[in-house]
C-alpha positions as CSV (number, residue, x, y, z in Angstrom):
1,M,277.8,185.8,215.1
2,Q,280.8,187.9,216.0
3,L,282.4,190.1,213.5
4,R,285.6,192.1,214.5
5,P,285.7,195.9,213.6
6,T,288.9,197.0,212.3
7,L,290.0,200.7,212.0
8,S,290.6,201.8,208.4
9,F,290.9,204.7,206.1
10,T,294.5,205.6,207.3
11,T,295.2,207.2,203.8
12,I,292.4,209.8,204.4
13,P,294.0,213.0,205.1
14,Q,292.8,214.7,208.2
15,S,292.5,218.1,206.6
16,S,289.8,216.8,204.3
17,L,288.2,214.6,206.9
18,R,288.2,216.5,210.2
19,G,286.3,215.3,212.9
20,V,285.9,211.6,211.6
21,Q,285.6,208.4,213.2
22,S,285.8,205.5,210.8
23,T,285.4,201.7,211.3
24,S,285.4,198.9,208.5
25,Y,283.7,195.6,208.7
26,T,284.3,192.8,206.3
27,R,282.8,189.6,205.7
28,F,282.6,186.8,203.2
29,V,279.4,185.7,202.0
30,K,278.5,182.6,200.0
31,S,275.5,183.4,197.7
32,N,274.0,181.8,194.5
33,D,273.2,184.9,192.3
34,D,271.4,182.7,189.7
35,E,268.6,182.2,192.1
36,L,268.0,185.9,192.8
37,Q,265.0,187.7,190.9
38,Y,266.1,191.0,189.6
39,D,263.1,193.0,191.3
40,Y,263.7,195.3,194.4
41,V,262.6,194.9,198.0
42,T,260.5,197.8,199.3
43,I,261.2,199.1,202.7
44,E,258.0,200.6,204.6
45,E,258.9,203.6,206.4
46,D,258.1,204.8,209.9
47,S,255.4,207.5,209.8
48,T,257.6,209.8,211.8
49,I,259.8,210.2,208.8
50,I,257.3,212.6,207.1
51,D,258.2,215.2,209.6
52,R,261.6,215.0,209.1
53,R,261.2,215.3,205.4
54,Q,259.4,218.4,205.8
55,V,262.2,219.9,208.0
56,L,264.8,218.6,205.4
57,Q,262.9,220.6,202.7
58,S,263.1,223.8,204.6
59,T,266.6,223.7,205.8
60,T,268.9,222.1,203.2
61,K,268.8,225.2,200.9
62,A,269.8,227.6,204.0
63,C,272.5,225.0,205.3
64,I,274.2,225.1,201.6
65,S,273.6,228.5,200.3
66,S,276.9,230.2,201.6
67,L,279.0,227.4,200.5
68,P,281.8,229.3,198.5
69,F,283.2,226.4,196.5
70,L,279.8,225.5,194.8
71,T,279.0,229.0,193.6
72,T,277.8,228.7,189.9
73,T,276.1,231.3,187.6
74,S,275.5,229.7,184.2
75,S,273.2,226.7,183.0
76,Y,272.7,224.6,180.0
77,P,269.3,224.4,178.1
78,S,266.8,221.7,179.4
79,N,267.2,219.6,176.3
80,A,270.8,219.9,175.8
81,Q,271.2,216.7,174.1
82,E,268.8,218.0,171.3
83,E,270.6,221.3,171.0
84,Q,274.3,220.5,171.0
85,S,276.6,217.7,170.6
86,I,277.8,216.1,174.0
87,P,281.1,217.3,175.5
88,R,283.6,215.6,177.4
89,G,284.6,217.3,180.9
90,K,281.4,219.3,181.3
91,T,278.2,218.6,182.9
92,F,275.3,218.6,180.4
93,E,271.5,218.0,180.7
94,I,269.6,214.9,179.6
95,D,266.0,214.2,179.3
96,D,264.0,211.1,179.0
97,K,260.3,211.9,178.4
98,N,259.3,208.5,180.0
99,S,261.2,209.0,183.2
100,F,263.4,211.9,184.4
101,S,265.5,214.8,183.3
102,G,268.9,215.0,184.7
103,V,272.6,216.0,184.6
104,A,275.4,213.9,183.1
105,Y,279.1,214.1,182.8
106,I,281.7,212.1,180.6
107,P,285.5,212.4,181.5
108,N,288.0,214.0,179.1
109,T,290.2,210.7,179.6
110,I,289.6,208.1,176.9
111,K,288.9,204.6,178.2
112,K,287.6,201.4,176.5
113,S,284.7,201.3,179.1
114,Y,283.8,203.4,182.0
115,P,282.2,202.7,185.4
116,L,279.0,204.6,186.1
117,L,278.1,206.5,189.1
118,V,274.5,207.2,189.6
119,V,273.8,210.2,192.1
120,L,270.4,210.2,193.8
121,H,269.3,213.5,195.6
122,G,267.1,213.7,198.6
123,A,264.1,215.7,199.4
124,G,263.8,219.4,198.4
125,N,261.7,222.3,197.5
126,N,262.8,221.8,193.8
127,K,261.7,225.1,192.4
128,Q,264.2,224.9,189.3
129,Q,262.7,223.8,185.9
130,S,266.3,222.9,184.7
131,A,268.1,219.9,186.2
132,I,271.4,221.7,186.0
133,D,270.1,224.6,187.9
134,A,268.7,222.2,190.5
135,F,272.2,220.8,191.0
136,T,274.1,223.9,190.9
137,T,272.0,226.7,192.4
138,G,269.2,224.7,193.9
139,D,268.7,222.2,196.9
140,H,271.1,219.6,195.6
141,K,274.4,221.5,195.0
142,M,276.2,219.6,197.6
143,L,276.4,216.7,195.5
144,P,279.1,215.4,192.9
145,P,277.3,216.9,189.7
146,S,277.8,220.5,191.3
147,L,281.6,219.8,191.9
148,L,282.0,218.5,188.3
149,Y,280.2,221.5,187.0
150,A,282.3,223.8,188.9
151,N,285.6,221.9,187.9
152,Q,286.2,221.3,191.5
153,A,285.6,217.5,191.7
154,P,288.5,215.0,192.8
155,S,290.5,213.7,189.7
156,S,289.6,210.1,190.8
157,L,286.0,211.2,190.1
158,S,286.4,213.5,187.1
159,D,289.0,211.4,185.3
160,N,287.4,207.9,185.6
161,F,283.6,207.9,186.1
162,V,280.7,208.7,183.9
163,V,278.1,210.3,186.1
164,I,274.4,210.6,186.0
165,A,272.0,212.3,188.4
166,P,268.2,212.1,187.8
167,Y,266.1,215.0,188.8
168,V,262.7,214.4,190.4
169,G,261.4,217.6,188.6
170,K,260.1,221.2,189.3
171,D,257.6,221.3,192.5
172,K,258.0,217.4,193.0
173,R,259.5,216.7,196.5
174,S,261.8,213.8,196.3
175,L,262.9,210.8,193.9
176,Y,261.9,208.6,196.9
177,D,258.2,209.2,196.0
178,E,258.8,208.0,192.6
179,P,258.4,204.4,191.3
180,R,261.5,202.4,191.7
181,S,261.4,201.0,188.2
182,K,261.3,204.6,186.7
183,V,264.5,205.2,188.3
184,L,265.9,202.0,186.8
185,D,264.4,203.0,183.4
186,F,266.2,206.2,183.6
187,I,269.5,204.4,184.1
188,R,268.8,202.0,181.2
189,Y,267.9,205.0,178.9
190,F,271.0,206.7,179.7
191,N,273.2,203.8,179.0
192,T,271.4,203.1,175.6
193,Y,271.3,206.8,174.5
194,I,274.9,207.8,175.4
195,E,276.4,204.8,173.8
196,S,274.7,205.6,170.6
197,Q,275.8,209.2,170.4
198,P,278.9,210.6,168.8
199,L,280.6,213.1,171.2
200,Q,281.8,216.7,170.6
201,D,285.4,215.2,169.8
202,G,284.1,212.7,167.4
203,T,284.7,209.7,169.9
204,S,282.0,207.6,171.5
205,I,281.8,205.7,174.9
206,S,280.8,202.3,176.4
207,I,279.4,201.9,179.9
208,N,280.6,199.0,181.9
209,R,277.3,197.4,183.1
210,Q,279.3,195.3,185.7
211,R,280.4,198.5,187.3
212,I,277.5,200.8,188.0
213,S,277.4,202.1,191.7
214,L,275.0,204.2,193.5
215,Y,275.5,207.5,195.5
216,G,272.5,208.4,197.7
217,F,272.0,211.4,200.1
218,S,269.3,211.3,202.7
219,E,266.1,209.9,201.1
220,G,268.4,209.2,198.0
221,S,270.3,206.9,200.3
222,T,267.4,204.9,201.3
223,L,266.3,204.7,197.6
224,A,269.7,203.5,196.8
225,V,269.3,200.8,199.4
226,E,266.2,199.5,197.8
227,L,267.6,199.6,194.3
228,A,270.5,197.8,195.4
229,T,268.5,194.8,196.2
230,T,268.0,194.2,192.6
231,R,271.8,193.1,192.6
232,Q,272.6,195.2,189.6
233,F,274.9,197.5,191.4
234,N,278.5,196.9,192.5
235,G,278.9,199.4,195.3
236,L,277.2,202.0,197.4
237,V,278.0,205.3,199.0
238,L,275.3,206.3,201.5
239,C,275.2,209.7,203.1
240,S,272.8,210.4,206.1
241,Y,270.9,207.2,205.6
242,G,267.2,207.9,206.8
243,F,265.4,204.6,207.2
244,T,264.3,204.2,210.9
245,G,263.0,200.6,210.8
246,I,264.7,197.2,210.5
247,L,265.4,196.0,207.0
248,P,263.2,193.0,205.9
249,Q,264.9,189.9,205.8
250,K,264.8,189.5,202.0
251,A,266.4,193.0,201.7
252,I,269.2,192.0,204.0
253,E,269.8,188.9,202.1
254,R,270.1,190.5,198.9
255,L,272.3,193.1,200.2
256,Q,275.0,190.8,201.4
257,G,278.2,191.1,199.7
258,I,277.7,194.5,198.1
259,P,280.1,196.8,199.3
260,L,278.8,200.0,201.1
261,W,280.6,203.2,202.5
262,I,278.2,205.0,204.9
263,F,278.8,208.6,205.9
264,H,276.6,210.0,208.8
265,S,277.3,213.0,211.2
266,T,276.7,211.9,214.9
267,K,274.9,215.3,215.4
268,D,272.6,214.9,212.3
269,D,269.5,216.6,213.4
270,V,267.3,215.4,210.4
271,Y,267.9,211.7,210.4
272,D,269.6,210.6,213.6
273,I,272.9,208.5,213.1
274,K,271.0,205.5,214.6
275,C,269.5,205.0,211.2
276,S,272.9,204.1,209.9
277,N,273.8,202.3,213.0
278,Q,270.8,200.2,212.6
279,L,271.7,199.4,208.8
280,V,275.1,198.2,209.7
281,E,273.7,196.1,212.5
282,N,271.2,194.7,210.3
283,L,273.9,193.6,207.8
284,L,276.4,192.4,210.2
285,T,274.0,190.2,212.2
286,F,272.5,188.6,209.1
287,E,272.9,184.7,209.5
288,G,271.5,183.4,206.4
289,Q,272.5,180.2,204.7
290,G,276.1,180.1,203.8
291,A,277.0,183.2,205.5
292,L,280.5,182.8,207.2
293,D,282.3,184.8,209.6
294,A,285.5,185.5,207.7
295,F,287.2,188.5,206.2
296,S,287.6,189.2,202.6
297,A,288.9,192.3,200.7
298,G,286.1,192.0,198.4
299,D,283.2,192.4,200.7
300,S,283.1,195.2,203.0
301,I,281.0,197.7,205.0
302,K,282.7,200.9,205.8
303,F,281.3,203.5,208.3
304,T,282.5,206.9,208.6
305,K,281.1,208.8,211.7
306,L,281.5,212.5,211.3
307,L,282.1,214.5,214.6
308,P,280.9,218.0,214.8
309,N,283.5,220.5,213.5
310,D,285.3,222.7,215.8
311,K,285.2,226.8,215.7
312,N,288.2,226.9,213.3
313,D,286.5,225.2,210.5
314,N,285.9,227.7,207.7
315,I,283.3,225.6,206.0
316,I,281.2,225.2,209.1
317,N,281.6,229.0,210.0
318,N,280.3,229.9,206.3
319,A,277.2,227.6,206.3
320,K,274.4,228.8,208.7
321,G,271.2,227.0,209.4
322,E,269.6,224.1,211.2
323,G,270.4,220.8,209.4
324,Y,273.9,221.6,208.4
325,E,275.3,218.4,210.2
326,H,272.8,216.5,207.9
327,V,274.2,218.1,204.7
328,R,277.7,217.8,205.8
329,S,277.9,214.1,205.4
330,A,277.5,214.8,201.5
331,L,279.7,217.6,201.4
332,I,282.5,215.3,202.9
333,A,281.8,212.1,200.7
334,S,281.5,214.3,197.5
335,K,284.9,215.8,197.9
336,S,286.7,212.9,199.0
337,S,289.1,211.4,196.4
338,E,289.3,208.0,198.5
339,V,285.6,207.6,197.9
340,Y,286.0,207.4,194.2
341,S,289.3,205.4,194.4
342,W,287.5,203.0,196.7
343,L,284.7,202.5,194.0
344,L,287.1,202.1,191.3
345,S,288.8,199.3,193.3
346,L,285.5,197.2,193.5
347,P,285.3,194.4,190.9
């Protein structure tokens, strides 16, 4: 089956996405969602992944520690929902005793209902007890919650999305090691909890269950792909995807028609860009029953390949350490207003 690639993302400012190659693939897929079971398809990893995870734990913190736009000093208490009313326009901490603690954010803007963005972090040393600290001073401060905390997130994110990010916990390695059902339980817990709580300003909110999207970095992106096979999510943003094998046929079938935007550096020294190349190839060569070679605005795969920054780029000069190109995909995607506008455009 031949699918024609088309250049896209012409609206992305070159100042925010320097050294980028972007390709968009679109296809139309006929499917019968009524026949799908809402369980996930697990993906068995290549044993060589383990060494790369260990590298990631030891390098990520060094790569991001000197980034000036993520410097923060204060934090919220670990059980913030029990000790203070829930604010708008600020990150706060939540804690489900049966799954995870995490950080959350609710926009200042008043809407009838909100789309939900679930952020899934990668592996790390995770020495912080507080989820807020983990996302602002720890291993995961390159992700959207840290930008929201520092009031530096694009308005397309801060004005429109409720955001949650589960934290695996102190001295644990990665969300990827946790049961998939535990992550889904955390999302369900948050939706039920937050809709039942009056906010600081006296209002309440509603989450649009049809517009829940996933943002995954590194191992979090592999986790996001697995969770997406439940067909409960309307879009994915994947940064430095790290599964080295070929997706099971059932997983490929269940991913059909779910919009993805993939970011990966061509010089990633933790997870080679071949991982993302293989994912795109798996999805584009799927020839299941009812798949058609036709274009549709509603079903697309976007793949942004990041080229190494030149010597004049201030961010690369400020960030020292092996593995920076691995982290840079998340830095670029997190700061891009186009990413969140794209998610908003999804049905």
